[in-house]
Every structure is written in structure tokens, then in C-alpha cells.
VEXDOVEX-853070 format. One line per field, with one value per residue (C-alpha): chain; residue number from 1; x, y, z. Coordinates in nm, 4 decimals. Layout:
<nodes>
cadena	A|...;
num	NUM|...;
px	X|...;
py	Y|...;
pz	Z|...;
</nodes>
This chain:
<nodes>
cadena	A|A|A|A|A|A|A|A|A|A|A|A|A|A|A|A|A|A|A|A|A|A|A|A|A|A|A|A|A|A|A|A|A|A|A|A|A|A|A|A|A|A|A|A|A|A|A|A|A|A|A|A|A|A|A|A|A|A|A|A|A|A|A|A|A|A|A|A|A|A|A|A|A|A|A|A|A|A|A|A|A|A|A|A|A|A|A|A|A|A|A|A|A|A|A|A|A|A|A|A|A|A|A|A|A|A|A|A|A|A|A|A|A|A|A|A|A|A|A|A|A|A|A|A|A|A|A|A|A|A|A|A|A|A|A|A|A|A|A|A|A|A|A|A|A|A|A|A|A|A|A|A|A|A|A|A|A|A|A|A|A|A|A|A|A|A|A|A|A|A|A|A|A|A|A|A|A|A|A|A|A|A|A|A|A|A|A|A|A|A|A|A|A|A|A|A|A|A|A|A|A|A|A|A|A|A|A|A|A|A|A|A|A|A|A|A|A|A|A|A|A|A|A|A|A|A|A|A|A|A|A|A|A|A|A|A|A|A|A|A|A|A|A|A|A|A|A|A|A|A|A|A|A|A|A|A|A|A|A|A|A|A|A|A|A|A|A|A|A|A|A|A|A|A|A|A|A|A|A|A|A|A|A|A|A|A|A|A|A|A|A|A|A|A|A|A|A|A|A|A|A|A|A|A|A|A|A|A|A|A|A|A|A|A|A|A|A|A|A|A|A|A|A|A|A|A|A|A|A|A|A|A|A|A|A|A|A|A|A|A|A|A|A|A|A|A|A|A|A|A|A|A|A|A|A|A|A|A|A|A|A|A|A|A|A|A|A|A|A|A|A|A|A|A|A|A|A|A|A|A|A|A|A|A|A|A|A|A|A|A|A|A|A|A|A|A|A|A;
num	1|2|3|4|5|6|7|8|9|10|11|12|13|14|15|16|17|18|19|20|21|22|23|24|25|26|27|28|29|30|31|32|33|34|35|36|37|38|39|40|41|42|43|44|45|46|47|48|49|50|51|52|53|54|55|56|57|58|59|60|61|62|63|64|65|66|67|68|69|70|71|72|73|74|75|76|77|78|79|80|81|82|83|84|85|86|87|88|89|90|91|92|93|94|95|96|97|98|99|100|101|102|103|104|105|106|107|108|109|110|111|112|113|114|115|116|117|118|119|120|121|122|123|124|125|126|127|128|129|130|131|132|133|134|135|136|137|138|139|140|141|142|143|144|145|146|147|148|149|150|151|152|153|154|155|156|157|158|159|160|161|162|163|164|165|166|167|168|169|170|171|172|173|174|175|176|177|178|179|180|181|182|183|184|185|186|187|188|189|190|191|192|193|194|195|196|197|198|199|200|201|202|203|204|205|206|207|208|209|210|211|212|213|214|215|216|217|218|219|220|221|222|223|224|225|226|227|228|229|230|231|232|233|234|235|236|237|238|239|240|241|242|243|244|245|246|247|248|249|250|251|252|253|254|255|256|257|258|259|260|261|262|263|264|265|266|267|268|269|270|271|272|273|274|275|276|277|278|279|280|281|282|283|284|285|286|287|288|289|290|291|292|293|294|295|296|297|298|299|300|301|302|303|304|305|306|307|308|309|310|311|312|313|314|315|316|317|318|319|320|321|322|323|324|325|326|327|328|329|330|331|332|333|334|335|336|337|338|339|340|341|342|343|344|345|346|347|348|349|350|351|352|353|354|355|356|357|358|359|360|361|362|363|364|365|366|367|368|369|370|371|372|373|374|375|376|377|378|379|380|381|382|383|384|385|386|387|388|389|390|391|392|393|394|395|396|397|398;
px	0.0022|0.3134|0.4547|0.0705|0.0677|0.4622|0.4019|0.0885|0.2179|0.5751|0.3194|0.1103|0.4067|0.5633|0.1539|0.1484|0.5242|0.5618|0.9018|0.8151|0.7375|0.4009|0.2586|-0.1049|-0.2978|-0.3400|-0.6280|-0.9440|-1.1120|-0.9551|-0.8263|-0.7680|-0.9589|-0.9145|-1.2161|-1.2167|-1.3168|-0.9738|-1.2121|-1.0219|-1.2164|-1.1134|-1.2070|-1.0830|-1.2411|-1.3110|-1.6777|-1.6169|-1.4802|-1.6894|-1.5431|-1.3318|-1.1795|-0.8520|-0.6527|-0.4217|-0.2690|-0.4990|-0.7906|-0.8271|-0.5745|-0.6486|-0.4368|-0.2100|0.0005|0.3189|0.6457|0.6744|0.3489|0.0128|0.0989|-0.1008|-0.1878|-0.3513|-0.7185|-0.9381|-1.2891|-1.5338|-1.5881|-1.9099|-1.9913|-2.1606|-2.3555|-2.0200|-1.8675|-1.6476|-1.5919|-1.5654|-1.5000|-1.5064|-1.2749|-1.3509|-1.1771|-0.8574|-0.5445|-0.2440|0.0211|0.1594|-0.0931|-0.0279|-0.3092|-0.3603|-0.6517|-0.7962|-0.9632|-1.1080|-0.8005|-0.5718|-0.3625|-0.2754|-0.2061|-0.4033|-0.3570|-0.5214|-0.2227|0.1133|0.2981|0.4510|0.6928|0.8668|0.8936|1.0635|0.8730|0.5409|0.4444|0.1916|0.0425|0.0642|-0.0698|-0.0711|-0.2961|-0.1304|-0.0350|0.1485|0.3702|0.2833|0.4096|0.7851|0.7372|0.6375|0.8840|0.8298|0.9783|1.2984|1.6651|1.7384|2.0318|2.1840|2.1082|2.4308|2.3993|2.7778|2.9960|3.2500|3.5032|3.4852|3.8295|3.6462|3.4012|3.6254|3.3974|3.2228|2.9087|2.6772|2.4716|2.3038|2.4163|2.2474|2.4710|2.2898|2.1864|2.4700|2.7456|2.9372|2.9801|3.1322|3.4515|3.2239|3.2444|2.9294|2.8051|2.7697|2.3902|2.4282|2.0232|2.0089|1.6657|1.5037|1.5037|1.4756|1.5133|1.8280|1.9807|1.6865|1.4779|1.4836|1.5038|1.2106|0.9601|1.0812|1.0811|1.4201|1.5619|1.2202|1.2457|1.6163|1.5545|1.2334|1.3450|1.7147|1.5142|1.3116|1.5812|1.4688|1.7808|2.1162|2.2582|2.4228|2.5504|2.3000|2.4679|2.2137|2.3839|2.2743|2.2853|2.2373|2.6468|2.5048|2.4091|2.5958|2.3515|1.9351|1.7787|1.7707|2.1044|2.4018|2.6505|2.3583|2.1062|1.7099|1.7465|1.4238|1.3744|1.3729|1.4124|1.5816|1.9330|2.2614|2.4659|2.1619|2.1390|2.4731|2.6953|2.8689|2.7877|2.8169|3.1727|3.2513|3.0412|3.3981|3.4365|3.1650|3.3047|3.6419|3.4992|3.2787|3.5382|3.7749|3.5693|3.3562|3.4210|3.2756|3.3696|3.5050|3.4521|3.1986|3.0091|2.9367|2.8192|2.4762|2.3274|1.9892|1.7760|1.4403|1.3956|1.6884|1.8319|1.7688|1.9350|2.2145|2.2250|2.1946|2.4958|2.7258|2.6560|2.8048|3.0826|3.2188|3.1929|3.3892|3.2213|2.8748|2.7132|2.3857|2.1955|1.7722|1.6619|1.3208|1.1131|1.4391|1.4949|1.7429|1.8486|2.0494|1.8516|1.9309|2.1891|2.3793|2.7288|2.9683|3.2251|2.9940|2.7239|2.9422|3.0406|2.6619|2.6608|3.0535|3.0251|2.6579|2.8912|3.1258|2.9474|2.7097|3.0729|3.0722|2.7454|2.5712|2.4298|2.1138|1.9973|1.6494|1.4032|1.0647|0.8062|0.4026|0.2198|0.1252|0.4364|0.5423|0.8967|0.7288|0.7792|1.1571|1.1986|1.0219|1.2668|1.5756|1.4154|1.3988|1.6969|1.9066|1.6861|1.8414|2.1693|2.1182|2.1677|1.9891|1.7677|1.4886|1.1825|0.8694|0.5588|0.3298|-0.0124|0.0150|0.2685|0.5518|0.5014|0.6783|0.3988|0.5598|0.9256|0.8610|0.7667|1.0276|1.2475|1.1093|1.1329|1.4694|1.6530|1.5982|1.7656|2.0952|2.3606|2.2198|2.5029|2.7761;
py	0.0086|0.2170|0.2118|0.3010|0.5813|0.6830|0.6252|0.7868|1.0949|1.0753|1.0936|1.3569|1.5716|1.4801|1.5979|1.8999|1.9639|2.1742|2.0907|1.7509|1.4638|1.5189|1.1589|1.2926|1.5081|1.4508|1.5898|1.5180|1.5436|1.3941|1.6508|1.6375|1.3417|1.2137|1.0316|0.7419|1.0169|1.1859|1.4889|1.6060|1.7221|2.0031|1.9927|2.2576|2.2730|2.6776|2.6926|3.0584|3.1663|3.3591|3.2729|3.0212|2.9436|2.7200|2.8515|2.6371|2.5145|2.2953|2.5652|2.7926|3.0821|3.4191|3.6757|3.8891|4.2523|4.2043|4.4440|4.1690|4.2444|3.9886|3.6287|3.3532|3.3334|3.0417|3.0713|3.0728|2.9090|2.9571|2.6463|2.5776|2.5448|2.2121|2.1573|2.0400|2.3689|2.1611|2.3879|2.1603|2.2027|1.9663|1.9778|1.9163|1.5633|1.6583|1.5798|1.3599|1.6420|1.7219|2.0151|2.2631|2.4559|2.6684|2.7819|3.1406|3.1551|3.5504|3.6426|3.5097|3.2327|2.9336|2.5104|2.2686|2.1468|1.7824|1.7198|1.7101|1.7196|2.1085|2.2281|2.5669|2.8101|3.0935|3.2638|3.0928|2.7498|2.5410|2.1718|1.9587|1.6356|1.4213|1.2900|0.9235|0.8771|0.9938|1.2183|1.2868|0.9197|1.0009|1.2160|0.9240|0.7199|0.3683|-0.0077|0.1666|0.1425|0.4943|0.7214|0.9146|1.2510|1.4174|1.8349|1.9340|2.2055|2.2885|2.5769|2.8272|3.0670|3.2950|3.3675|3.3236|3.1344|2.8074|2.7257|2.4602|2.2390|1.9254|1.6219|1.3489|1.0388|0.7162|0.3721|0.1693|0.4300|0.3422|0.0358|0.0368|0.2179|0.3723|0.7408|0.9303|1.2626|1.5329|1.7426|2.1070|2.1510|2.5359|2.6825|3.0130|3.3400|3.2986|2.9547|2.7371|2.3933|2.2607|2.3705|2.1028|1.8221|1.8992|2.0890|1.9626|1.6270|1.5781|1.3069|1.0767|1.1918|1.0536|0.7243|0.6365|0.7073|0.5605|0.2151|0.2443|0.2855|0.5797|0.8116|0.7413|0.7126|1.0550|1.2170|1.5473|1.8480|2.1260|2.4569|2.7188|2.9992|3.2886|3.3782|3.6190|3.3130|3.0334|2.8081|2.7573|2.9707|2.8597|2.5758|2.7706|3.0184|3.3128|3.1426|3.1702|3.4617|3.5198|3.3874|3.6438|3.7077|4.0608|3.9779|4.1072|4.0500|3.8246|3.8019|4.0413|3.7828|3.6498|3.3246|3.2755|3.3882|3.1321|2.8904|2.6843|2.6331|2.4025|2.2056|2.2030|2.0322|1.7787|1.6912|1.6460|1.4510|1.2403|1.0196|1.2076|1.2038|1.5327|1.6789|1.9001|1.6340|1.4597|1.7721|1.9669|2.2493|2.4122|2.5649|2.7698|3.1145|3.2868|2.9467|2.9459|3.2542|3.1642|2.8535|3.0675|3.2998|3.0437|2.7786|3.1275|3.2201|2.8605|2.7661|2.4554|2.3345|2.2690|2.0324|1.9826|2.3308|2.3578|2.7348|2.6917|2.9448|3.1675|3.5069|3.6676|4.0183|4.1120|4.3805|4.7378|4.8658|4.4691|4.5487|4.2515|4.1169|3.7902|4.0145|4.2263|4.1032|3.8393|3.8135|3.7185|3.4484|3.3319|3.3118|3.1103|2.8414|2.7787|2.7473|2.4254|2.3859|2.1838|1.8524|1.9999|2.3428|2.3248|2.6248|2.5717|2.8184|2.8021|3.0129|3.2390|3.2942|3.6491|3.6021|3.4609|3.7329|3.8007|3.4430|3.4779|3.7662|3.5196|3.2548|3.5040|3.6483|3.2791|3.1967|3.4905|3.3792|3.0544|2.8710|2.5928|2.5091|2.3018|2.4464|2.3625|2.5338|2.4504|2.5750|2.7779|3.0153|3.0226|2.7507|2.4392|2.1947|2.3041|2.2409|1.9818|1.7953|2.0214|1.7593|1.4577|1.5509|1.6991|1.4165|1.1129|1.3466|1.3702|1.1700|0.9593|0.9575|0.9245;
pz	0.0240|0.0736|-0.2750|-0.4304|-0.1999|-0.3332|-0.7132|-0.6357|-0.5267|-0.7960|-1.0499|-0.9372|-0.8420|-1.2377|-1.3626|-1.2055|-1.2938|-1.6257|-1.5788|-1.6179|-1.8528|-1.9815|-1.8972|-1.8910|-2.0973|-2.4866|-2.7464|-2.6129|-2.9908|-3.3184|-3.5228|-3.8113|-3.9114|-4.2830|-4.4294|-4.6652|-4.9633|-4.8526|-4.6814|-4.3651|-4.0666|-3.8246|-3.5266|-3.1754|-2.8661|-2.7673|-2.5969|-2.5225|-2.8732|-3.0983|-3.4244|-3.4820|-3.8643|-4.0253|-4.2653|-4.4291|-4.7941|-4.8624|-4.9077|-5.2481|-5.2195|-5.1712|-5.3320|-5.0737|-5.0880|-5.0353|-5.0474|-5.3500|-5.5302|-5.4727|-5.4871|-5.3348|-4.9501|-4.8139|-4.7482|-4.4529|-4.4098|-4.0632|-3.8496|-3.7084|-3.3474|-3.2217|-2.8931|-2.7144|-2.7618|-3.0313|-3.3608|-3.6775|-4.0817|-4.2730|-4.6581|-4.9975|-5.1333|-5.1242|-5.3627|-5.2376|-5.1047|-4.7556|-4.5923|-4.3461|-4.1347|-3.8258|-3.6563|-3.5637|-3.2453|-3.2510|-3.4488|-3.3114|-3.4750|-3.2794|-3.3781|-3.2951|-2.9848|-3.0495|-3.3647|-3.2262|-3.5683|-3.6609|-3.8347|-3.8681|-4.1461|-4.0720|-3.7612|-3.8573|-3.6648|-3.8481|-3.8561|-4.0762|-4.2172|-4.5032|-4.7823|-4.9207|-5.3152|-5.5660|-5.5065|-5.1312|-5.1044|-5.1804|-4.8000|-4.6386|-4.4174|-4.6134|-4.5235|-4.7529|-4.6639|-4.5223|-4.5522|-4.2569|-4.1649|-4.0422|-3.8285|-3.9892|-3.8189|-4.0831|-4.0982|-4.3527|-4.3948|-4.6149|-4.3611|-4.0617|-3.8834|-3.7941|-3.9975|-4.0218|-4.2697|-4.3192|-4.4540|-4.5876|-4.6695|-4.8632|-4.7121|-4.6694|-4.6734|-4.4197|-4.4750|-4.8437|-4.9975|-5.2956|-5.3768|-5.4671|-5.6559|-5.4785|-5.4708|-5.3193|-5.1869|-5.0786|-4.9234|-4.9480|-4.7957|-4.3477|-4.3887|-4.2896|-4.3033|-4.1697|-4.4310|-4.7158|-4.4709|-4.2422|-4.4430|-4.7833|-4.7154|-4.8886|-4.6322|-4.7195|-5.0779|-5.1292|-4.9235|-5.0848|-5.4880|-5.4436|-5.2809|-5.5976|-5.8190|-6.0245|-5.8537|-5.8289|-5.4203|-5.3917|-5.1023|-5.0369|-4.8744|-4.7334|-4.6098|-4.4315|-4.6954|-4.3756|-4.3439|-4.0748|-3.8656|-3.7781|-3.7900|-3.8088|-3.5035|-3.1335|-3.2448|-3.2053|-2.9871|-3.0033|-2.8624|-2.9333|-3.1415|-3.2877|-3.7381|-3.9253|-4.3320|-4.2359|-4.2094|-4.2534|-4.5392|-4.7510|-5.1237|-5.1289|-5.2831|-4.9409|-4.9541|-5.3469|-5.2143|-4.9462|-5.1685|-5.2075|-4.8492|-4.8525|-5.1600|-5.0208|-4.6776|-4.8150|-5.0936|-4.8008|-4.5583|-4.7471|-5.0389|-5.3098|-5.6351|-5.7041|-6.0380|-6.2291|-6.4056|-6.0204|-5.8620|-5.8739|-5.7271|-5.6969|-5.4912|-5.4203|-5.4263|-5.2418|-5.2591|-5.6858|-5.6901|-5.5045|-5.7466|-6.0323|-5.9479|-5.8020|-6.1185|-6.3520|-6.0805|-6.0611|-6.4175|-6.3921|-6.0391|-6.0997|-6.4372|-6.3402|-6.1629|-6.0974|-6.0195|-5.8070|-5.7815|-5.8365|-5.7811|-6.0530|-6.0216|-5.7101|-5.5225|-5.5549|-5.4037|-5.3729|-5.5001|-5.4960|-5.8023|-5.8053|-5.9561|-6.1773|-6.5686|-6.5825|-6.9167|-6.9530|-6.7138|-6.8418|-7.1970|-7.0233|-6.8350|-7.1713|-7.3347|-7.1701|-7.0756|-6.8282|-6.8520|-6.7120|-6.6559|-6.4771|-6.4287|-6.1996|-6.1366|-6.0569|-6.2706|-5.9922|-5.8433|-5.7968|-5.9208|-6.2358|-6.4701|-6.3792|-6.4579|-6.7993|-6.8604|-6.8105|-7.0418|-7.2869|-7.2398|-7.2339|-7.5757|-7.7156|-7.6516|-7.7234|-7.4055|-7.3720|-7.1016|-6.9801|-6.8188|-6.6025|-6.5209|-6.2666|-6.0883|-5.7406|-5.6397|-5.4159|-5.2055|-5.0089|-5.2327|-5.5193|-5.4034|-5.2814|-5.6236|-5.8071|-5.5805|-5.6865|-6.0598|-6.0765|-5.8835|-6.0883|-6.3744|-6.2611|-6.2873|-6.5060|-6.7892|-6.5606;
</nodes>
């Protein structure tokens, strides 16, 4: 009896102390709930709220004004309160995809307390859910051999500091002496070295596509493109620094100048095939901008280049030798043209016109590229799909 009382007392101490493990509690309701027709019901317990809405990328988009112009933002739907004080909304049947959402309770944005699965995109926290099938099957953890994902610190002599990146090595890397091609995969403005592995599901995509024989086994390097930060917010010596897009040295040429430090570290510490034919670089938005300018700045470094919803030209006031003589550098790059120069963008992307102008320039100069246009705007849905389409084209002829 004394043992039972001791256990109950200890358990109550754990239960009531916020600093201890949360052994009790959990969701009162099921949310989200996926139905057989792929519609999804969202629920929120808020009996005293006057209004509850759900917003997410599974809803029809709405135009939003930004400093960059108008672009698509997640839609909003009203939820309905039942007699128990539970607010509900059921979506239409959804296509396979990884979706994100949050609630608005009397106008205040908050996550779904019944869904523990969340992701951070810059400073926004959203819940996620997955509808199986089609591309989304690549985003799942399936019963296949898995690669290793490492958070690696490297020295950058150019920047005079240690920096962090995420490195994926394919299944079996530790058990053989094989050398591998390398794909450098870059994030967008405000992202970090965690973005592609967490928001982009890159490691699951790689595991699944390599296991199916659709993609060559490769090392994938996901860098931190914010040279003002050693690594992701909250994971460096700067402590819990709030995530932001407004960082010094953003898209000013510094990241591009230092990039050989990354390549040299990878070639020195991993079993790579260290030549142009076995290197690829691609990125989304700012990462596409970096991929464009790195690949032309170092024309003998990459044989595969991918621009996913890329920014094209430097912003006003950006002064760097990296951006000088763009015509001459592109001429040099395409004199020994990459095996693949791949441009992809959504038809509602705020960078659509800039990409259209860049393609016009390439056409006028006879520089060959592959173009992929998709629906929607500047969103992770597109970038995950672009990744699954870009990867199978890499290193096939090597």
C-alpha cells in the first residue's frame, strides 16, 4: 500500500510540474481526421469563442499584397460550433500532398492542440497532415533502406567562422568504400539548413526514390544560406534568436563567395567524386538565386543546375564582384554548358515575370535549358514536387 501511495504521489508531482515529462493529458478530440474520400475534418474545443476559422494550403488560395507584389496566400474557412462547444470544418476531397494549417480563434492564430505534428517555416508554426498517394508517397517514411542525416559543423576560412549544414549520406554509405556524386540543395530567404529536411521532406524523398531505383545514390548537402548566422535559429551560440528574413549580408554576394569552402570541406571529409560531372546545385527562391550565381561564378564546378522559383537579379544596392559581368560569366558557363540547366516556377508565383525575362535572355543567346511550369505560387508544395522531378535527372550518364 505504501508503494502505491508513493507511486501516486510521484505521479501527481510529475503531472503538476510543467518542467517534468507530460505523462497525462493529450487531445480531447480527433483533429485532423481523414475520411475514406480524402476529405479532412478539423476540430477545436473553444466553447467561449465567438469565431473559429481554419487556414491552410489545402484551401483555395487568396491574393495578398506584399512588398514584392501580389501573391497567393492560404485560404480561410469558417468553422461551425456544435452543442458541445466543439468547432468543426470538413474540407473537400483533397489530392495527395503534405498540407499545413493553423486555427484562428477570435482572430488569434494558434496551432491545433489536438495535432502534435508541427513544422517551423521561418517564424511561422503550422500543423501538418499527409494525404497518401502520388507524389506524397515519396514524403512518407516507408519500409526501405534509410540514409543517415547529420548536422555537420565546418570551418569557413572565407568567413572566418564555423558554420553548420545538414548532410545526407545514402543507405550503405558507412559499410562500403564507394565514392558518390554530390548534390548541393539550397533553401529560400529566412530558411536555414533544416528547411529542406523538415519542410521539404528531402531525406524521405531521397530514401524512397533511391530504393525504387529512380535516383542514383548520392550525398546531399543542405547548407545554411544566411551568412550572418552560424546555423538555424536556436541551435547556435547566439541562443534563442528569433527567426527572421531581415538578416545582414543576405543576397549580397557573400554566400556565393564562400561556397568553395563548403565544397572543399565535403570533398575532404566525404567519399565524393570531386569533379564537375558529379556535382549538382539547386535551390528554391533565394536558394535558386544562389544556385544561378554560384554556378556562373564557378563554371567548372557544377554540371547540373536547378532554379526552383528563383530570384534572378541582385536587389538594388547589392554590390559584389560575384554579380559583375553577368553576360560574360554566363557566356563562359554555357560555352561548356551544364548537362542540365533546369528552371521551374508556378504560374502564380510573384517571381514569374522575372523568370520569364531570364528565359527570354537565355533564348536570345542560344543557351539551352529545360523549363517546367506548374500551377500555384511560391509554396513548398511546388518545391517538393520539383525536387522529385529534378533528382531523377542527375548523374544518369556518369
